[in-house]
PAMARKOL-226303 format. One record per residue (C-alpha): residue number from 1; residue in one letter; x, y, z. Coordinates in Angstrom, 1 decimal, always signed. Example, Ala and Ser with C-alpha at 12.3 -4.5 7.8 and 13.67 -1.06 7.14 Angstrom:
residues 2
+------+------+--------+--------+--------+
! resi ! resn !      u !      v !      w !
+------+------+--------+--------+--------+
!    1 !    A !  +12.3 !   -4.5 !   +7.8 !
!    2 !    S !  +13.7 !   -1.1 !   +7.1 !
+------+------+--------+--------+--------+
END
This chain:
residues 277
+------+------+--------+--------+--------+
! resi ! resn !      u !      v !      w !
+------+------+--------+--------+--------+
!    1 !    M !  +23.3 !   -3.4 !   -4.9 !
!    2 !    L !  +20.2 !   -1.3 !   -4.0 !
!    3 !    K !  +18.9 !   +0.9 !   -6.8 !
!    4 !    T !  +15.4 !   +2.1 !   -5.6 !
!    5 !    L !  +13.5 !   +2.0 !   -2.4 !
!    6 !    L !   +9.9 !   +2.2 !   -2.4 !
!    7 !    I !   +7.9 !   +2.2 !   +1.0 !
!    8 !    Q !   +4.2 !   +1.1 !   +0.7 !
!    9 !    M !   +2.1 !   +2.1 !   +3.8 !
!   10 !    T !   -1.7 !   +1.3 !   +3.8 !
!   11 !    D !   -4.8 !   +1.7 !   +5.6 !
!   12 !    P !   -4.2 !   +4.3 !   +8.2 !
!   13 !    H !   -7.9 !   +5.2 !   +8.5 !
!   14 !    I !   -7.1 !   +8.6 !   +9.9 !
!   15 !    R !  -10.0 !  +10.3 !  +11.8 !
!   16 !    E !  -10.5 !  +13.9 !  +12.6 !
!   17 !    K !   -8.3 !  +15.1 !  +15.5 !
!   18 !    G !   -9.9 !  +13.8 !  +18.7 !
!   19 !    R !  -11.9 !  +11.2 !  +17.1 !
!   20 !    L !  -11.5 !   +7.4 !  +17.5 !
!   21 !    A !  -11.8 !   +4.7 !  +14.8 !
!   22 !    Y !  -14.6 !   +2.3 !  +15.7 !
!   23 !    G !  -15.1 !   +4.3 !  +19.0 !
!   24 !    R !  -11.7 !   +3.0 !  +20.6 !
!   25 !    L !   -8.7 !   +3.3 !  +18.3 !
!   26 !    N !   -6.7 !   +6.5 !  +17.8 !
!   27 !    T !   -5.0 !   +5.7 !  +14.5 !
!   28 !    A !   -3.0 !   +8.8 !  +14.1 !
!   29 !    P !   -0.1 !   +8.0 !  +16.4 !
!   30 !    Y !   +0.3 !   +4.6 !  +14.5 !
!   31 !    L !   +0.9 !   +6.6 !  +11.2 !
!   32 !    K !   +3.2 !   +9.0 !  +13.1 !
!   33 !    Q !   +5.2 !   +6.1 !  +14.3 !
!   34 !    A !   +5.4 !   +4.4 !  +11.0 !
!   35 !    I !   +6.7 !   +7.6 !   +9.2 !
!   36 !    E !   +9.3 !   +8.1 !  +12.0 !
!   37 !    H !  +10.4 !   +4.4 !  +11.5 !
!   38 !    A !  +10.7 !   +4.7 !   +7.8 !
!   39 !    L !  +12.7 !   +8.0 !   +8.2 !
!   40 !    A !  +15.0 !   +6.2 !  +10.5 !
!   41 !    L !  +15.9 !   +3.4 !   +8.0 !
!   42 !    P !  +19.5 !   +2.9 !   +7.0 !
!   43 !    Q !  +18.7 !   +3.7 !   +3.5 !
!   44 !    K !  +16.5 !   +6.8 !   +2.7 !
!   45 !    P !  +13.2 !   +6.0 !   +0.8 !
!   46 !    D !  +13.0 !   +7.2 !   -2.8 !
!   47 !    A !   +9.1 !   +7.5 !   -2.4 !
!   48 !    I !   +6.1 !   +6.3 !   -0.4 !
!   49 !    V !   +2.9 !   +5.0 !   -1.8 !
!   50 !    L !   -0.2 !   +4.8 !   +0.4 !
!   51 !    T !   -2.6 !   +2.1 !   -1.1 !
!   52 !    G !   -5.9 !   +3.3 !   +0.1 !
!   53 !    D !   -8.2 !   +3.8 !   +3.2 !
!   54 !    L !   -6.2 !   +6.9 !   +3.9 !
!   55 !    T !   -9.1 !   +8.1 !   +6.0 !
!   56 !    D !  -12.0 !   +6.5 !   +7.7 !
!   57 !    F !  -15.0 !   +8.5 !   +6.2 !
!   58 !    G !  -13.4 !  +10.6 !   +3.4 !
!   59 !    R !  -14.2 !  +13.8 !   +5.2 !
!   60 !    A !  -12.2 !  +17.1 !   +4.7 !
!   61 !    Q !  -11.1 !  +17.4 !   +8.3 !
!   62 !    E !   -9.8 !  +13.6 !   +8.2 !
!   63 !    Y !   -7.7 !  +14.6 !   +5.0 !
!   64 !    A !   -6.5 !  +17.7 !   +6.8 !
!   65 !    H !   -5.4 !  +15.7 !   +9.7 !
!   66 !    L !   -3.6 !  +13.2 !   +7.2 !
!   67 !    R !   -1.8 !  +16.1 !   +5.7 !
!   68 !    S !   -0.3 !  +17.1 !   +9.0 !
!   69 !    L !   +0.8 !  +13.7 !   +9.6 !
!   70 !    L !   +2.6 !  +13.3 !   +6.3 !
!   71 !    A !   +4.3 !  +16.7 !   +6.7 !
!   72 !    P !   +7.5 !  +15.1 !   +8.4 !
!   73 !    L !   +8.2 !  +13.3 !   +5.1 !
!   74 !    G !   +9.3 !  +16.7 !   +3.6 !
!   75 !    A !  +10.8 !  +16.4 !   +0.1 !
!   76 !    I !  +10.3 !  +12.4 !   +0.0 !
!   77 !    P !   +7.5 !  +12.0 !   -2.8 !
!   78 !    V !   +4.3 !  +10.5 !   -1.6 !
!   79 !    Y !   +1.8 !   +8.9 !   -3.9 !
!   80 !    L !   -1.8 !   +8.5 !   -2.7 !
!   81 !    L !   -4.5 !   +6.1 !   -3.7 !
!   82 !    P !   -8.1 !   +6.1 !   -2.6 !
!   83 !    G !   -9.6 !   +3.0 !   -0.9 !
!   84 !    N !  -13.2 !   +2.2 !   -0.1 !
!   85 !    H !  -13.3 !   +4.2 !   +3.0 !
!   86 !    D !  -12.2 !   +7.3 !   +0.9 !
!   87 !    D !  -13.8 !   +9.9 !   -1.1 !
!   88 !    R !  -11.8 !  +10.5 !   -4.4 !
!   89 !    Q !  -13.1 !  +14.0 !   -5.0 !
!   90 !    Q !  -12.5 !  +15.2 !   -1.5 !
!   91 !    L !   -9.0 !  +13.7 !   -1.7 !
!   92 !    R !   -8.3 !  +15.6 !   -4.8 !
!   93 !    A !   -9.6 !  +18.9 !   -3.1 !
!   94 !    S !   -7.5 !  +18.2 !   +0.0 !
!   95 !    F !   -4.1 !  +17.5 !   -1.9 !
!   96 !    P !   -4.5 !  +19.9 !   -4.9 !
!   97 !    E !   -0.6 !  +19.9 !   -5.4 !
!   98 !    H !   -0.8 !  +16.2 !   -6.1 !
!   99 !    T !   -1.7 !  +16.7 !   -9.8 !
!  100 !    Y !   -1.2 !  +13.1 !  -10.6 !
!  101 !    L !   -4.5 !  +12.5 !   -8.8 !
!  102 !    G !   -6.2 !  +14.0 !  -11.9 !
!  103 !    K !   -9.5 !  +16.0 !  -12.0 !
!  104 !    A !  -12.3 !  +13.5 !  -12.3 !
!  105 !    G !  -13.1 !   +9.7 !  -12.5 !
!  106 !    P !  -10.9 !   +6.9 !  -11.3 !
!  107 !    V !   -7.5 !   +7.8 !   -9.9 !
!  108 !    C !   -4.9 !   +6.3 !  -12.4 !
!  109 !    Y !   -1.3 !   +7.4 !  -12.8 !
!  110 !    G !   +2.1 !   +6.4 !  -13.7 !
!  111 !    V !   +5.2 !   +7.7 !  -12.2 !
!  112 !    D !   +9.0 !   +7.1 !  -12.4 !
!  113 !    I !  +10.7 !   +6.5 !   -9.1 !
!  114 !    G !  +14.3 !   +6.2 !   -9.8 !
!  115 !    E !  +14.8 !   +3.2 !  -12.0 !
!  116 !    L !  +11.3 !   +1.8 !  -11.0 !
!  117 !    R !   +8.0 !   +2.6 !  -12.7 !
!  118 !    L !   +4.8 !   +2.9 !  -10.4 !
!  119 !    L !   +1.4 !   +2.3 !  -12.1 !
!  120 !    A !   -1.5 !   +3.1 !   -9.8 !
!  121 !    L !   -5.3 !   +1.9 !  -10.3 !
!  122 !    D !   -8.3 !   +3.0 !   -8.6 !
!  123 !    S !  -10.5 !   +0.0 !   -7.4 !
!  124 !    A !  -12.7 !   +2.0 !   -5.1 !
!  125 !    V !  -16.5 !   +2.2 !   -6.0 !
!  126 !    A !  -18.4 !   +5.1 !   -4.5 !
!  127 !    G !  -20.7 !   +3.9 !   -1.7 !
!  128 !    A !  -19.3 !   +0.3 !   -1.8 !
!  129 !    S !  -16.8 !   -1.7 !   +0.1 !
!  130 !    A !  -16.1 !   -4.1 !   -2.6 !
!  131 !    G !  -13.7 !   -3.0 !   -5.5 !
!  132 !    S !  -13.9 !   -3.1 !   -9.2 !
!  133 !    L !  -11.7 !   -2.1 !  -12.2 !
!  134 !    D !  -13.3 !   -0.9 !  -15.3 !
!  135 !    Q !  -12.5 !   -1.6 !  -18.9 !
!  136 !    D !  -11.0 !   +2.0 !  -19.3 !
!  137 !    Q !   -8.6 !   +1.4 !  -16.4 !
!  138 !    L !   -7.5 !   -2.1 !  -17.7 !
!  139 !    D !   -7.0 !   -0.6 !  -21.3 !
!  140 !    W !   -4.9 !   +2.3 !  -19.8 !
!  141 !    L !   -2.8 !   -0.1 !  -17.8 !
!  142 !    A !   -2.1 !   -2.3 !  -20.9 !
!  143 !    A !   -1.0 !   +0.8 !  -22.8 !
!  144 !    E !   +1.2 !   +2.0 !  -20.1 !
!  145 !    L !   +2.9 !   -1.3 !  -19.8 !
!  146 !    T !   +3.6 !   -1.4 !  -23.5 !
!  147 !    Q !   +5.3 !   +2.1 !  -23.5 !
!  148 !    Q !   +8.3 !   +0.8 !  -21.2 !
!  149 !    P !   +8.4 !   -2.9 !  -21.6 !
!  150 !    K !  +11.7 !   -3.3 !  -20.0 !
!  151 !    R !  +11.4 !   -1.1 !  -17.0 !
!  152 !    P !  +10.8 !   -2.8 !  -13.6 !
!  153 !    T !   +7.2 !   -2.0 !  -12.7 !
!  154 !    V !   +5.1 !   -2.1 !   -9.6 !
!  155 !    I !   +1.3 !   -2.0 !  -10.1 !
!  156 !    A !   -0.6 !   -0.6 !   -7.0 !
!  157 !    L !   -4.4 !   -0.7 !   -6.1 !
!  158 !    H !   -6.4 !   -1.0 !   -2.9 !
!  159 !    H !   -8.3 !   -4.2 !   -3.2 !
!  160 !    P !   -6.2 !   -7.2 !   -3.6 !
!  161 !    P !   -6.9 !   -8.9 !   -7.0 !
!  162 !    F !   -7.0 !  -12.4 !   -5.4 !
!  163 !    N !   -9.0 !  -14.4 !   -2.7 !
!  164 !    T !   -7.2 !  -14.3 !   +0.6 !
!  165 !    L !   -9.3 !  -17.1 !   +2.4 !
!  166 !    I !  -10.6 !  -14.6 !   +5.0 !
!  167 !    G !  -14.1 !  -14.9 !   +4.2 !
!  168 !    H !  -15.7 !  -11.6 !   +5.2 !
!  169 !    M !  -12.9 !   -9.6 !   +3.4 !
!  170 !    D !  -13.1 !  -11.7 !   +0.3 !
!  171 !    K !  -16.8 !  -10.7 !   +0.0 !
!  172 !    I !  -15.6 !   -7.2 !   -0.3 !
!  173 !    G !  -12.5 !   -7.7 !   -2.4 !
!  174 !    L !  -11.9 !   -6.9 !   -6.0 !
!  175 !    L !  -15.2 !   -8.5 !   -7.5 !
!  176 !    N !  -14.7 !   -7.2 !  -11.1 !
!  177 !    G !  -11.5 !   -6.9 !  -13.1 !
!  178 !    A !   -9.3 !   -9.3 !  -11.4 !
!  179 !    E !   -9.1 !  -12.0 !  -14.1 !
!  180 !    Q !   -8.5 !   -9.4 !  -16.8 !
!  181 !    L !   -5.8 !   -7.7 !  -14.7 !
!  182 !    E !   -4.0 !  -11.0 !  -14.2 !
!  183 !    A !   -4.2 !  -11.5 !  -17.9 !
!  184 !    I !   -2.5 !   -8.3 !  -18.7 !
!  185 !    V !   +0.1 !   -8.8 !  -16.2 !
!  186 !    R !   +1.0 !  -12.1 !  -17.5 !
!  187 !    Q !   +1.9 !  -10.5 !  -20.9 !
!  188 !    H !   +4.4 !   -8.3 !  -19.2 !
!  189 !    G !   +7.5 !   -9.9 !  -17.6 !
!  190 !    N !   +8.7 !   -6.5 !  -16.2 !
!  191 !    V !   +5.9 !   -6.4 !  -13.8 !
!  192 !    E !   +7.8 !   -7.2 !  -10.5 !
!  193 !    R !   +4.9 !   -6.7 !   -8.0 !
!  194 !    V !   +1.2 !   -6.2 !   -7.9 !
!  195 !    I !   +0.7 !   -4.4 !   -4.4 !
!  196 !    S !   -2.5 !   -3.8 !   -2.5 !
!  197 !    G !   -3.9 !   -2.9 !   +0.9 !
!  198 !    H !   -7.5 !   -3.5 !   +2.2 !
!  199 !    L !   -6.6 !   -6.7 !   +4.1 !
!  200 !    H !   -4.6 !   -5.2 !   +7.0 !
!  201 !    R !   -2.3 !   -8.2 !   +6.8 !
!  202 !    N !   +0.9 !   -9.3 !   +5.0 !
!  203 !    I !   -0.2 !  -11.9 !   +2.3 !
!  204 !    Q !   +1.5 !  -13.2 !   -0.9 !
!  205 !    I !   +0.4 !  -15.2 !   -3.8 !
!  206 !    R !   +1.5 !  -16.1 !   -7.3 !
!  207 !    F !   -0.4 !  -13.9 !   -9.8 !
!  208 !    G !   +0.1 !  -13.7 !  -13.6 !
!  209 !    G !   +3.7 !  -14.8 !  -13.5 !
!  210 !    T !   +4.7 !  -12.4 !  -10.7 !
!  211 !    I !   +3.8 !  -11.9 !   -7.0 !
!  212 !    A !   +0.9 !  -10.1 !   -5.7 !
!  213 !    S !   +0.7 !   -9.0 !   -2.2 !
!  214 !    T !   -1.1 !   -7.0 !   +0.5 !
!  215 !    A !   +0.7 !   -5.1 !   +3.3 !
!  216 !    P !   -0.1 !   -4.9 !   +7.1 !
!  217 !    S !   -2.0 !   -1.8 !   +8.1 !
!  218 !    V !   +0.2 !   +0.9 !   +9.7 !
!  219 !    A !   -2.4 !   +0.8 !  +12.5 !
!  220 !    H !   -4.7 !   -2.1 !  +13.2 !
!  221 !    Q !   -4.9 !   -5.6 !  +11.7 !
!  222 !    V !   -7.7 !   -7.8 !  +10.5 !
!  223 !    C !   -8.0 !  -11.0 !  +12.5 !
!  224 !    L !   -6.3 !  -14.0 !  +11.0 !
!  225 !    D !   -9.2 !  -16.5 !  +10.6 !
!  226 !    L !   -9.5 !  -18.5 !   +7.3 !
!  227 !    A !  -13.0 !  -19.5 !   +7.6 !
!  228 !    E !  -15.6 !  -18.5 !   +5.0 !
!  229 !    D !  -17.8 !  -17.3 !   +7.9 !
!  230 !    A !  -15.1 !  -15.6 !   +9.9 !
!  231 !    A !  -16.3 !  -12.7 !  +12.0 !
!  232 !    S !  -15.5 !   -9.2 !  +10.9 !
!  233 !    A !  -13.1 !   -8.3 !  +13.4 !
!  234 !    W !   -9.7 !   -6.4 !  +14.0 !
!  235 !    T !   -6.9 !   -6.7 !  +16.5 !
!  236 !    L !   -3.9 !   -4.7 !  +17.8 !
!  237 !    E !   -1.2 !   -7.0 !  +16.4 !
!  238 !    P !   +2.0 !   -5.1 !  +15.6 !
!  239 !    P !   +1.6 !   -2.5 !  +12.8 !
!  240 !    G !   +4.0 !   -2.5 !   +9.7 !
!  241 !    Y !   +4.5 !   -1.5 !   +6.2 !
!  242 !    A !   +6.3 !   -3.0 !   +3.1 !
!  243 !    V !   +9.7 !   -2.1 !   +1.8 !
!  244 !    H !  +10.2 !   -2.8 !   -1.8 !
!  245 !    A !  +13.8 !   -2.6 !   -2.9 !
!  246 !    L !  +14.8 !   -2.6 !   -6.5 !
!  247 !    D !  +18.3 !   -4.3 !   -6.9 !
!  248 !    S !  +20.9 !   -3.9 !   -9.6 !
!  249 !    V !  +19.6 !   -6.5 !  -11.9 !
!  250 !    G !  +16.2 !   -5.2 !  -12.0 !
!  251 !    Q !  +14.4 !   -7.4 !   -9.3 !
!  252 !    I !  +12.4 !   -6.4 !   -6.4 !
!  253 !    V !  +13.2 !   -7.8 !   -3.0 !
!  254 !    T !  +10.3 !   -7.1 !   -0.5 !
!  255 !    H !  +10.8 !   -6.9 !   +3.3 !
!  256 !    T !   +8.1 !   -6.2 !   +6.0 !
!  257 !    A !   +8.9 !   -3.6 !   +8.6 !
!  258 !    T !   +7.5 !   -4.0 !  +11.9 !
!  259 !    V !   +6.7 !   -0.6 !  +13.7 !
!  260 !    G !   +7.3 !   -0.6 !  +17.5 !
!  261 !    Q !   +9.9 !   -0.5 !  +20.3 !
!  262 !    F !  +12.0 !   -3.7 !  +20.6 !
!  263 !    D !  +15.2 !   -4.5 !  +22.4 !
!  264 !    G !  +18.4 !   -4.5 !  +20.1 !
!  265 !    P !  +20.2 !   -4.5 !  +17.9 !
!  266 !    F !  +22.7 !   -7.0 !  +19.5 !
!  267 !    A !  +25.8 !   -8.4 !  +18.0 !
!  268 !    F !  +26.1 !  -12.0 !  +16.7 !
!  269 !    H !  +29.8 !  -12.1 !  +17.2 !
!  270 !    E !  +32.6 !  -10.9 !  +19.6 !
!  271 !    P !  +35.1 !   -8.4 !  +18.3 !
!  272 !    S !  +37.4 !  -11.2 !  +17.4 !
!  273 !    G !  +34.7 !  -12.6 !  +15.0 !
!  274 !    K !  +34.0 !  -15.5 !  +17.0 !
!  275 !    L !  +30.3 !  -16.4 !  +17.6 !
!  276 !    I !  +29.1 !  -15.5 !  +21.0 !
!  277 !    D !  +28.8 !  -18.5 !  +23.2 !
+------+------+--------+--------+--------+
END
């Protein structure tokens, strides 16, 4: 039985209206389509978390464009995290009603979503592509986890706290704080997921006794090349997002939703119940 449905979207890289990412990609329609897809799910999302790289350069006009694209979500709660392409102070200025973003310093917050707890960490470093978690954030996380030790919890951040084997992305991954984060997670069996973005791909790994993952971008994807010297390149593989569903026994089941126009649905069986031959 489904208890709580948390949608994770990531890396939309929204530009100003009329501007193209990398000189060739209009990212806005991709986010629009992903939101429409999520709103059409048979089960209504309880909340949506965007795990970073909300914009491409952290500019006010980019965040204004993002606001307009998020508007169709209406009353569904939306939780934002900065990525390495964002500017956290401009993010706060552009979304003043999102008071959980705080007023200064890294964006760290905890919110209850139905029977689920979401704890967000800010791994972005101003002026850098790689990420880091400082001791204050790690101490905050440990304290938050101690407060509700039995509540199913998702930890969210932008940079994945593990190597992905995509060489050029691992060089700009979470370079500080990953080992400490894993040690904290290992002490708390109620952490159901550690979710992140940055990689523009669907990746999973065992981490601290739970599952850590990245979600595909709602726009473009990083090329799948597991070489240490892999070229830094992107592709228009199908976009998607993660669906984290909390069940009646407190476990999270994660699905990847692929956004696009596809034939179907088609029935497996005839009206009589017989498998179609």
